[in-house]
C-alpha positions in Angstrom: 0.0 0.0 0.0 2.9 2.3 0.7 4.1 2.1 -2.9 0.7 3.1 -4.2 0.7 6.2 -2.0 4.1 7.2 -3.5 2.9 6.6 -7.0 -0.3 8.6 -6.3 1.7 11.4 -4.8 4.0 11.8 -7.8 1.0 11.7 -10.2 -0.9 14.3 -8.2 2.2 16.5 -7.7 3.0 16.3 -11.4 -0.6 17.1 -12.2 -0.4 20.2 -10.0 2.9 21.3 -11.4 1.8 21.0 -15.0 -1.4 22.8 -14.2 0.6 25.6 -12.5 2.7 25.9 -15.7 -0.6 26.1 -17.6 -1.5 29.1 -15.5 1.9 30.7 -16.2 1.6 30.4 -20.0 -2.2 31.0 -20.3 -3.1 34.2 -22.2 -6.8 34.1 -21.3 -7.5 34.9 -17.6 -10.6 32.5 -17.5 -8.4 29.6 -18.7 -5.8 30.5 -16.0 -8.5 30.4 -13.3 -9.7 27.0 -14.5 -6.1 25.8 -14.3 -5.9 27.1 -10.8 -8.9 24.9 -9.9 -6.9 21.9 -11.2 -3.8 22.9 -9.1 -6.0 23.1 -6.0 -7.6 19.7 -6.7 -4.1 18.2 -7.1 -2.9 19.7 -3.9 -6.1 18.5 -2.1 -5.4 15.0 -3.4 -1.9 15.1 -2.1 -3.2 16.1 1.4 -5.8 13.3 1.3 -3.3 10.6 0.4 -1.0 11.9 3.1 -3.6 11.2 5.8 -4.5 14.9 6.2 -8.1 14.5 5.1 -9.2 17.5 7.1 -6.8 19.8 5.3 -7.7 18.3 1.9 -11.4 18.7 2.3 -10.8 22.2 3.7 -8.7 23.0 0.6 -11.6 21.9 -1.6 -14.3 23.7 0.3 -12.6 27.0 0.9 -10.3 27.5 -2.1 -12.3 25.8 -4.9 -15.7 26.3 -3.4 -15.3 29.8 -2.3 -12.3 31.8 -3.5 -12.1 30.5 -7.1 -15.8 30.7 -7.7 -15.7 34.3 -6.5 -12.7 35.0 -8.8 -14.6 33.5 -11.7 -17.7 35.7 -11.1 -15.5 38.7 -10.8 -13.8 38.0 -14.1 -17.0 37.2 -15.8 -18.7 40.4 -14.5 -15.7 42.6 -15.3 -15.5 41.1 -18.8 -19.1 42.1 -19.4 -18.6 45.7 -18.5 -16.3 46.9 -21.3 -16.7 44.0 -23.7 -12.9 43.5 -24.2 -11.3 40.1 -23.8 -9.3 39.6 -20.6 -5.9 38.6 -21.6 -2.6 38.5 -19.7 0.8 39.8 -20.7 3.9 38.0 -19.7 6.2 40.9 -18.7 9.2 40.8 -16.4 9.7 37.0 -16.8 13.4 37.2 -15.8 12.7 39.2 -12.6 9.7 37.0 -11.7 11.8 33.9 -12.2 14.5 35.2 -10.0 12.1 36.2 -7.3 10.4 32.8 -7.5 13.8 31.0 -7.2 14.6 33.1 -4.2 11.3 32.3 -2.5 11.9 28.6 -3.3 15.2 28.8 -1.5 13.7 30.5 1.5 11.0 27.8 1.7 13.5 24.9 1.2 16.1 26.2 3.7 14.2 25.2 6.9 13.6 21.7 5.8 17.2 20.8 4.7 17.8 18.8 7.9 14.6 16.8 7.5 10.9 17.6 7.4 9.4 17.6 10.9 5.8 16.6 11.0 3.4 16.9 13.9 2.7 13.5 15.5 -1.0 13.2 15.8 -0.7 9.7 17.4 0.2 11.3 20.7 -3.1 13.1 20.9 -5.0 9.9 20.3 -3.7 8.6 23.6 -5.8 11.2 25.4 -8.9 10.7 23.4 -8.8 13.5 20.8 -9.7 13.1 17.2 -7.5 14.6 14.4 -9.7 17.8 14.1 -9.5 18.4 17.9 -5.7 17.8 17.8 -5.4 20.4 15.0 -7.3 22.9 17.1 -5.2 22.3 20.2 -2.0 22.4 18.1 -3.0 25.7 16.5 -3.9 27.3 19.8 -0.7 26.2 21.6 2.5 25.6 19.6 1.4 27.4 16.4 -0.4 30.4 18.0 2.0 33.0 16.6 1.6 31.7 13.0 -2.2 31.7 13.5 -2.1 35.3 14.8 0.2 36.5 11.9 -2.2 34.9 9.4 -5.2 36.7 11.0 -3.4 40.0 10.8 -2.4 39.4 7.2 -6.1 38.6 6.3 -7.2 41.7 8.2 -4.8 43.8 6.2 -6.0 42.3 2.9 -9.6 43.1 3.8 -8.8 46.7 4.8 -6.7 47.2 1.6 -9.6 45.8 -0.5 -12.1 48.1 1.2 -9.7 51.1 0.8 -9.2 50.4 -2.9 -12.9 49.8 -3.5 -13.8 53.1 -1.7 -11.0 55.0 -3.5 -12.3 53.8 -6.9 -15.8 54.7 -6.0 -14.8 58.2 -5.1 -12.9 58.6 -8.4 -15.9 57.3 -10.3 -18.3 59.8 -8.7 -15.8 62.7 -8.8 -15.6 63.2 -5.1 -11.8 62.9 -4.8 
């Protein structure tokens, strides 16, 4: 059974990587969003075969069920306003590639000595299921990461509200 999980992992990881490359080279924004759906499905599959069913289902429900559907509606509605096709332009490929490689190095540096995983079997001894263990883990050892994530999401919401309000003022001439 272990060999099948490894094969499934490589198939799903390859599927995700090729879909991500499809996003990179897509000229049509709608096609890029559909490719992003495939990336998220592949990543959810990797989580599920890695015995992280909670994270995999959460990935599907939140990212595919919410965020991408919202993006698709936004693209479809903005496409209808001016009647032009939404196409992307691949500019600054070299700079983007260098930044991407730098971020890859930053992400790979902490795991060069091994990849530490949280041991959920310890929590089973005290009668907690995996979801409860995730909650306890987030509120104890990962509390700073949880708070930083909350602050970043708050900043994104405030920024979106500011941009929307600023564009509304420009549209009505009350700048």
